[in-house]
C-alpha positions in Angstrom: 115.2 58.8 69.0 116.7 61.0 66.3 113.2 62.3 65.4 112.5 63.3 69.0 116.0 65.0 69.2 115.2 67.1 66.2 111.8 68.2 67.6 113.6 69.1 70.9 116.2 71.2 69.1 113.4 73.3 67.4 112.9 74.8 70.9 116.5 75.5 71.6 115.9 79.1 72.3 112.8 79.9 74.3 110.6 82.7 72.9 111.1 85.7 75.2 108.4 88.3 74.8 110.6 91.0 76.5 113.7 90.8 74.3 114.9 90.1 70.8 112.3 90.1 68.0 109.4 90.5 70.3 110.1 93.9 71.6 107.3 95.2 69.3 104.8 93.9 71.9 105.5 96.9 74.1 105.6 100.5 72.9 103.5 102.3 70.3 99.8 101.7 69.8 97.2 102.6 67.2 96.0 105.3 69.7 99.4 107.0 69.6 100.2 106.3 73.2 103.2 104.4 74.5 102.2 101.4 76.6 104.6 99.5 78.9 104.3 98.1 82.3 104.8 101.4 84.1 102.6 103.6 81.9 99.9 100.9 82.1 99.9 101.1 85.9 99.1 104.8 85.7 95.7 103.7 84.3 93.3 103.2 87.3 91.7 100.1 85.9 95.0 98.3 85.3 96.3 99.3 88.7 93.1 98.1 90.4 93.1 94.7 88.6 96.8 94.1 89.3 96.4 95.1 92.9 93.3 92.9 93.5 94.9 89.8 92.1 98.3 90.4 93.7 96.8 91.1 97.2 94.4 88.2 96.9 97.2 85.7 96.1 99.5 87.2 98.8 96.8 87.0 101.5 96.0 83.3 101.0 97.5 80.9 103.6 100.5 79.2 102.1 101.6 75.9 103.7 103.9 73.0 103.1 102.1 69.6 103.6 103.2 66.0 104.1 101.2 63.2 102.6 99.9 60.7 105.2 97.8 57.5 105.1 94.8 59.5 106.1 95.4 62.4 103.7 97.7 65.2 104.6 99.2 67.1 107.5 101.1 70.4 107.8 104.8 69.8 107.7 105.8 72.4 110.2 109.2 70.8 110.8 110.1 71.1 107.0 112.6 73.8 106.1 110.2 75.3 103.5 107.3 75.7 105.8 108.6 78.8 107.7 110.3 80.1 104.5 107.1 80.2 102.5 104.6 80.9 105.3 106.5 83.7 107.1 109.8 85.0 105.7 111.3 84.0 102.3 114.3 86.2 103.1 115.5 88.5 105.8 114.1 91.6 104.0 110.5 90.9 103.3 107.5 89.0 104.6 105.8 86.2 102.7 102.9 88.5 101.8 105.2 91.1 100.2 107.2 88.4 98.4 104.1 86.8 96.8 102.6 90.2 96.1 105.7 91.2 94.2 105.9 88.0 92.2 102.2 88.2 91.3 102.5 91.8 90.1 105.5 90.8 88.0 103.5 87.9 86.5 100.5 90.1 85.7 102.6 92.9 84.1 105.5 91.1 82.4 104.0 87.6 82.1 106.8 86.0 84.1 108.0 86.0 87.7 111.5 85.1 88.8 113.1 84.6 92.2 116.7 83.7 93.0 117.0 80.5 95.1 119.7 80.5 97.7 120.6 76.9 98.7 122.9 75.3 101.3 125.5 72.6 100.6 122.8 69.9 100.7 120.6 71.6 98.2 118.0 72.8 100.7 116.5 76.2 100.1 117.7 78.9 102.5 116.2 82.1 101.0 114.2 83.4 98.0 114.8 86.9 96.5 112.6 88.4 93.7 114.3 89.3 90.4 113.1 91.9 87.9 111.6 90.2 84.8 112.7 92.9 82.4 116.3 92.2 83.3 116.1 88.5 82.8 116.8 86.5 79.6 116.1 82.8 79.3 118.1 80.6 76.9 119.5 77.1 76.3 123.0 75.8 76.2 124.3 73.8 73.3 123.3 70.6 75.2 119.7 71.8 75.6 119.9 72.9 79.3 117.9 75.9 80.3 119.8 78.7 81.9 119.1 82.3 82.9 121.0 85.6 82.4 120.3 88.4 84.8 121.5 91.9 83.9 122.4 94.1 86.8 124.0 97.5 86.2 125.0 96.5 82.7 126.6 93.1 83.6 125.1 89.7 82.9 125.1 87.1 85.7 124.4 83.5 84.6 122.1 81.4 86.8 121.5 77.7 86.5 117.8 76.5 86.5 118.3 75.1 90.0 119.0 78.7 91.2 115.8 80.3 89.8 112.2 80.0 90.7 110.5 80.8 87.4 106.7 81.1 87.2 105.7 81.6 83.5 102.3 83.0 82.5 100.3 82.2 79.4 102.7 81.7 76.5 103.2 79.9 73.2 106.2 77.6 74.0 105.4 76.6 77.6 108.7 78.1 78.8 108.2 81.9 78.6 105.0 83.8 79.4 103.7 86.7 77.3 102.8 89.9 79.1 99.0 90.6 79.2 99.9 94.4 79.0 101.9 93.9 75.8 99.3 91.6 74.2 96.4 94.1 74.9 98.4 97.3 74.5 95.9 98.8 72.1 93.0 98.6 74.5 95.2 100.0 77.3 96.5 102.7 75.0 93.0 103.8 74.2 92.2 104.0 77.9 95.3 106.2 78.4 94.2 108.4 75.4 90.7 109.0 76.7 92.0 109.8 80.2 94.4 112.4 78.8 91.7 113.8 76.6 89.5 114.3 79.7 92.3 115.9 81.6 93.1 118.3 78.8 89.4 119.1 78.4 89.2 120.3 82.0 92.6 122.0 81.9 91.2 124.2 79.2 88.4 125.4 81.4 86.0 122.6 80.3 85.3 124.7 77.2 85.8 123.3 73.7 88.5 124.9 71.5 87.5 127.4 68.8 88.5 130.4 66.8 88.4 134.2 67.3 87.1 135.8 64.2 88.0 139.4 63.4 86.1 141.5 60.8 89.3 143.2 59.6 93.0 142.2 59.4 94.8 141.1 62.6 98.3 142.6 62.8 99.5 140.5 65.8 97.5 137.2 66.1 100.0 135.7 68.6 99.4 138.5 71.1 95.6 138.1 70.8 95.9 134.3 71.3 98.1 134.7 74.3 96.0 137.3 76.0 92.9 135.2 75.5 94.5 132.1 77.0 95.9 134.1 79.9 92.5 135.4 80.9 90.2 132.4 80.0 92.4 129.3 79.8 92.5 126.7 82.6 89.9 125.0 84.8 90.2 127.7 87.5 89.1 130.3 85.0 86.1 128.5 83.7 82.8 130.4 83.3 84.4 133.8 83.2 82.6 136.4 81.1 84.5 137.0 77.8 84.9 140.6 76.6 85.6 140.7 72.8 87.0 143.8 71.2 86.9 145.4 67.7 83.9 143.3 66.5 85.6 139.9 67.2 83.5 136.8 67.7 84.3 133.3 69.1 83.1 130.1 67.4 83.7 126.6 68.6 85.1 124.1 66.1 85.3 120.8 68.1 82.7 118.2 68.9 81.4 118.3 72.5 82.4 115.3 74.6 78.9 114.0 75.1 78.5 113.8 71.3 81.8 112.0 71.0 80.7 109.4 73.6 83.6 110.4 75.8 82.1 108.9 79.0 80.8 105.8 77.3 84.3 105.2 75.8 86.0 105.5 79.1 83.5 103.1 80.8 83.9 100.6 78.0 87.7 100.7 78.3 87.4 100.0 82.0 85.4 96.8 81.3 87.8 95.9 78.5 90.7 96.0 80.9 88.7 94.0 83.5 88.2 91.4 80.8 91.9 91.1 80.2 92.5 90.2 83.8 89.2 88.3 84.2 88.1 90.6 87.0 84.4 91.1 87.8 83.6 94.8 87.0 82.1 95.3 90.5 85.5 94.6 92.1 87.0 97.6 90.4 84.2 100.0 91.2 81.8 99.4 88.2 78.5 98.6 90.0 76.2 99.5 87.1 75.0 95.9 86.6 75.7 94.6 90.1 72.8 93.5 92.4 72.6 92.1 95.9 71.7 88.7 94.4 74.6 88.4 91.9 77.5 90.0 93.6 78.1 86.9 95.8 77.9 84.6 92.8 80.4 86.8 90.9 82.7 86.8 93.9 82.6 83.0 94.0 83.2 82.8 90.3 86.2 85.2 90.8 87.8 82.6 93.1 86.9 79.6 90.9 87.7 80.9 87.4 90.2 83.8 88.1 92.2 82.9 91.2 92.3 79.1 90.9 94.4 79.0 87.7 96.9 81.4 89.2 97.0 79.4 92.5 97.7 76.1 90.7 100.3 77.8 88.5 102.2 79.1 91.6 101.8 75.8 93.5 103.2 73.6 90.8 106.0 76.0 89.9 107.1 76.1 93.6 106.9 72.4 94.0 109.0 71.8 90.9 111.7 74.3 91.8 111.9 74.2 95.6 111.4 70.6 96.6 114.2 68.2 96.3 113.6 65.2 94.0 113.6 62.9 97.0 110.9 65.0 98.7 108.4 65.4 95.8 106.6 62.1 96.4 106.0 62.9 100.1 105.6 66.7 100.3 103.6 69.3 98.4 102.9 73.1 98.6 99.3 74.4 98.8 97.6 77.9 98.8 94.3 77.6 100.7 91.3 79.3 99.0 88.7 77.7 101.2 88.2 80.9 103.2 87.3 82.8 100.1 84.7 80.2 99.1 82.7 80.4 102.3 79.2 81.8 102.0 77.4 84.0 104.5 77.1 83.0 108.2 73.6 81.4 108.0 74.6 79.3 104.9 77.8 78.1 106.6 76.1 77.1 109.8 73.5 75.2 107.8 76.2 73.4 105.9 78.1 72.6 109.1 75.0 71.2 110.7 74.4 68.9 107.7 78.1 67.7 107.8 77.9 66.9 111.6 74.6 65.1 111.3 75.8 63.0 108.4 79.1 62.0 110.0 81.7 63.7 107.6 82.4 66.6 110.0 83.1 66.7 113.7 82.5 69.7 116.0 86.3 70.4 116.0 86.4 70.3 112.2 83.9 73.1 112.2 85.7 75.0 114.9 89.0 74.8 112.9 87.2 76.1 109.8 85.9 79.0 111.8 89.3 79.7 113.3 88.2 78.7 116.8 90.0 76.6 119.4 89.1 72.9 119.6 87.2 71.4 122.5 87.5 68.2 124.5 85.6 65.2 122.9 85.0 67.3 119.8 86.7 64.9 117.4 83.9 62.4 117.5 82.1 61.6 114.2 78.4 60.8 114.7 75.5 60.0 112.5 71.7 60.0 112.8 70.8 56.5 114.0 67.7 56.2 111.8 69.9 55.9 108.6 69.9 52.3 107.2 71.5 50.7 104.2 68.9 49.7 101.5 69.8 46.0 101.9 69.0 46.2 105.6 65.6 47.9 105.3 63.7 44.6 104.8 65.4 42.9 107.7 64.7 45.9 109.9 61.0 45.8 108.9 60.8 42.1 109.8 62.4 42.8 113.2 59.7 45.5 113.9 56.9 43.0 112.9 58.4 40.4 115.2 58.6 42.8 118.1 55.0 43.9 117.4 53.8 40.3 117.4 55.6 39.6 120.7 54.1 42.7 122.3 50.6 41.6 121.1 51.1 38.2 122.7 52.1 39.8 126.0 49.0 41.9 126.0 46.8 38.8 125.4 48.5 37.0 128.2 47.9 39.9 130.5 44.3 40.0 129.5 43.8 36.3 130.4 45.3 36.9 133.8 
């Protein structure tokens, strides 16, 4: 027991990627650009990836279920059902609440929400909290607690008062920000975007020097007059008039030689790789075809959304359900609608299910968001299906019936 206690004490202070010794994750990069959650969101690829994942998670049906002898049923009478499905608090919808938490999770690596409970411990409301103002720590007894800084004052919160959804991390308690961990890739994207903007701001003309055959008495005046006439994208392609034998020579590498466009395109794919987003979903259709887009979309649900879905479900069940309820209730985000194929494939699959007895017409109608019909809950099978052990007996029955029929024909012939 003492050995286990020592191991546990080695994790007394959770590793927080947003405070303490880990602040170097955000900030300066090798490209010279400052990267944090707000500057990163000004990059179109980051904004698109965060928006796609946040909106996808927020749009999934979120239900509280009760386990039954036949499987599960929606627990519409449970206090969490309306809270999670409709309004977690009086100020926002369930969609906005989940979209906010997911965007926090993708940018900071952690999502927090304050849990408001009544006297019996039941959840009454949920309010999102900003991750950059939250610190996670342990007491001297090893209990997790949270400190939320608001307007310069720290407010302590017990673990029962916080819904904490951590992302990928090293200690299992605090998640690390994808933006901070990949800051150099995002910094390079910011740098190439700024380079392109400044290139067009200078009239899409490369920088250069004005050469004078003699001695220039006032170089500042010449430079200012040149920029005033020819600088800026709205003054591009103007005819330059040079005086006193001056000549203009470029000194920079043209963008096509510096692979400017290729670099920007690669950085977009690099950012999509960070969030595991198929490139076609953020507008890169270069390698997309009609045959592989559907498969990529299904892979997006299976390999990108599913881990986030499970992470949210298990965190909500751990923090929101009472200990006495955890064996009978669970929370589930439904991704079935995103996994459905095209109409013809769905109908073919439904027909197979009905003919083989594992789907009823009403099951299909519910999946297609249609009202049920009378007598639609009957499960039927093709009557020609037999168990292997009954095939021989069935063959003997047919032979017996055939023999009886032959005898009847002979009797009729005699008459």
